[in-house]
KOLPAPA-649481 format. One record per residue (C-alpha): x, y, z. Coordinates in steps of 0.001 Angstrom, whole numbers, plus 500000, padded with zeros to 6 digits. Layout:
BEGIN
XYZ/...
END
This chain:
BEGIN
509591496025528023/511373494598524974/514292496876524137/515810497026520660/518659499467520070/518737499014516301/516315497624513700/519200495437512583/519923493971516044/518801490489514996/520539488698517871/518491490626520436/515364490449518285/515386486652518126/515579486528521932/512557488833522177/510606486685519721/511378483468521524/510347485029524812/507035486274523406/506073483431521082/507791480309522405/508314479109518847/512024478373519277/513225480528516411/516674479596515120/517242482364512583/515985485842511702/517155488209508985/516040491519507466/514159491150504182/513350494765503312/512824498180504843/510175500757503908/507105501743505974/508448499208508442/511208496624508632/510220493197507343/512100490126508556/511959486422507833/512118484298510987/512635480523510930/512450477667513383/513077474009512659/509584473524511214/508519476600509286/509027480208508267/507300483367509520/507250487045508596/507852489707511244/507058493343510538/508246496072512879/506437499324512234/507962502748512642/506889504630515738/504810507170513772/502951504335512002/501592502700515172/497988503813514611/497834502412511110/499570499204512231/496920498616514889/494201499393512345/495684496841509941/495328494165512637/491644494963513075/490986494906509329/492853491619508800/491003489962511677/487644491166510336/488403489799506873/489704486523508308/486538486143510383/484507486555507189/486573483939505315/488267486419503009/491768485302501902/494232487396503899/497503486757505700/497219485185509178/498539486922512294/500313484707514839/499308485499518454/501875485701521232/502053483209524080/499564485358526037/497231485859523069/498235489349521922/498311490043518192/501397492248518456/504456492881520592/505667496228521922/509263497255521371/511290500150522708/513639501590520115/515577504891520186/512841506781518302/510159505610520754/507804502715521340/506709500756518290/504945497479517612/505811494301515786/503412491831514182/504261488219513375/502572486801510291/502334483318508878/504529482857505825/502431482308502685/503358479772500043/502376481198496682/503466483212493675/502989486841492730/500052486869490283/500724487710486654/498154490366485809/498424489673482094/496539486431482781/495008486930486243/493631490486486303/490006489503485635/489979486991488485/491752489495490723/489061492036489826/486304489707491012/488034489094494327/488634492823494899/484948493436494213/484238490981497033/486683492869499278/485035496233498671/481569494787499276/482637493060502479/484324496163503893/481039498072503686/480104495977506740/483299496792508642/482130498025512069/485061500245513116/485996503757511939/488860503885509461/491594506495509246/490427509180506818/492745510306504056/492175513300501817/494084515790499672/496553516563502450/497750512947502403/497567512303498673/498767515624497210/499855518248499723/502515516158501500/504552515929498316/504248519648497592/505369520415501160/508395518126500752/509425519927497560/509157523257499352/511391522003502178/513942520933499579/513782524390497898/512924522729494637/512203524955491629/509354527293492590/508103527270488988/507882523467488965/506277523390492407/503572525738491114/502971523442488154/502693520384490425/500468522215492887/498195523341490054/498010519831488590/497330518377492027/494462520803492586/493096520012489129/492990516240489547/491756516448493132/488799518591492037/487707515589489956/488404513085492709/486643514807495601/483274514393493836/483521510617493995/481751508372496522/483778507661499646/484533504168500844/487099501630501985/490488501747500290/493347499256500741/495613501935499299/498493499792498083/496942497056495993/499481495856493482/500681492389492495/503499492527495044/501011492748497904/499159489551497061/500105485940496518/498311483455494295/497811480056495882/497361476648494262/493614477089494828/493700480237492657/492920482531495549/494823485780495980/495934486220499575/496224489917500414/498630491535502848/500206494937503639/497091496679504949/499294499468506299/497632502451504608/494040501249504670/491730504241504860/488293505661504404/488785507551501161/487919506268497673/487602502628496630/488417503579493055/492034504112494191/492390500326494404/490883499924490942/493278502480489482/496329500944491188/495495497472489893/494773498755486373/497922500877486173/500237499641483411/502583502639483387/506162502612484616/507017504632487698/510183506315486432/509794506288482668/506542506965480822/505625505652477405/502486507121475836/501320503643474803/500780502752478468/497710504991478561/495970502599476170/497369499486477873/496116500826481227/492678501353479714/492690497764478432/493891496470481794/490995498258483510/488500496778481047/489756493274481808/489826494001485555/486251495271485383/485024492110483705/485646490407487037/484959493306489398/481539494021487862/480374490525488803/480396491732492407/480230495520492246/479701498270489688/481485501578489129/479793504724487842/481031506719484850/482479509534486977/484605507023488903/485834505401485698/486824508798484286/488864509504487432/491008506363487159/493717508178485199/493724511012487736/494426508499490488/497396507145488586/498942510611488834/497905510896492473/499770507653493129/503030509415492265/502392512303494636/501390509943497459/504023507259497000/506984509642496834/505762511423499978/505274508127501833/508724506857500872/510298510170501880/508660510081505309/510358506737505897/513690507293504149/514235511013504803/514649514085502585/518168513033501640/516722510057499752/515454512385497010/517969513488494400/517515516440492069/517548514109489059/514807511934490586/512620514960491328/513097516263487790/512278512820486404/509042512688488400/508128516227487368/508549515325483711/506538512118484234/503599513971485768/503591516775483197/503732514251480360/500913512234481926/498800515385482250/499332516099478545/498498512525477518/495311512499479608/494169515836478196/494574514476474672/493270510954475129/490797511105478014/487889508728477369/
END
C-alpha cells in the first residue's frame, strides 16, 4: 500500500506516482487545497494534475470518475483521467486520517471563460450536459436540505454563534427550501462556475471538478452560472445583473433544454443556498477554526440583505 504521512510529502508522493504510472515524473508541487489537495506533476514531456481526495470524500471521488468516463464516452468535453500502469483510474493512499484515493488528470491547455462574452455559448453546452445526464445509468448521491441548508446551521450552533441570528438563518433557510423542494429533480454538477471550466481554441468548454455531483436539482447549475453577486460584499445592483446574466445564459441553454417558470423563480433562492452550502463545505475541509466571528457576521448580513432585495424585486 502507498503510504503518505503528510499531504505535503512531495518527495514520497513522486515516488508513488512513478511506481504507479511509469511516467518518469521529475517534479510535483501543491497547487491548492480545499475538498482535496491538487498538485501539478511534470515529466520531461508534459504536465499533469493530481488530486488527492480527503478520506471522507472517497465516495464522491469514485462517483466523479464514473461520471467523467460516461461523459467522455459520449464525446462531451471533460477532463481526461490518466490510468495507472495496471489500468486503474485511481490510486489508493494510506494517510494518517485513513485510506484515500488519488486521481491523475491530463493537464488542459485553455483559458477560464469570460462570462461577459461567453455565457450564452456556455449555456448551450450546459443544456447538452443536463440532457446527456438524463441517460446516465448509475445512481447518483442524493443531496437535499440537510446538505444545502442544515449543515451550516449545525456549524453555527457548534460555534455558539448568536442564537438570534441562527434563528433568522434557520427561518430563511426553511423559507427558500420550501420553494426549492417543489422543483423537478435531476442531475446537478453542483459547482459550475468559470473556474471549473476551461475554454479551448475550438471554443469548447472543458469541465472538471465533478466532486459534488448529485441527484438534486439541475437549476442549481443554472443559478450558479448566472450568479453575478459577490460572495463577501453585496451590492443591490447585482440582483439586476444576475437577472440579465440568466437571460443571456438561457438564450443558449434553451436551444437544448427549457426551464419552467417555477424553476426560473427559484434561481435567486439558490443563490442564497449557495452561501449556506459553500461555507459548510469549506468548513468541513478546513475546520471550525477557519471561521471568524467577523466572517460569520459578514455572511449573516449578506444573506439578510439578499432576502430583503429578493422580497422587493422578485420577478
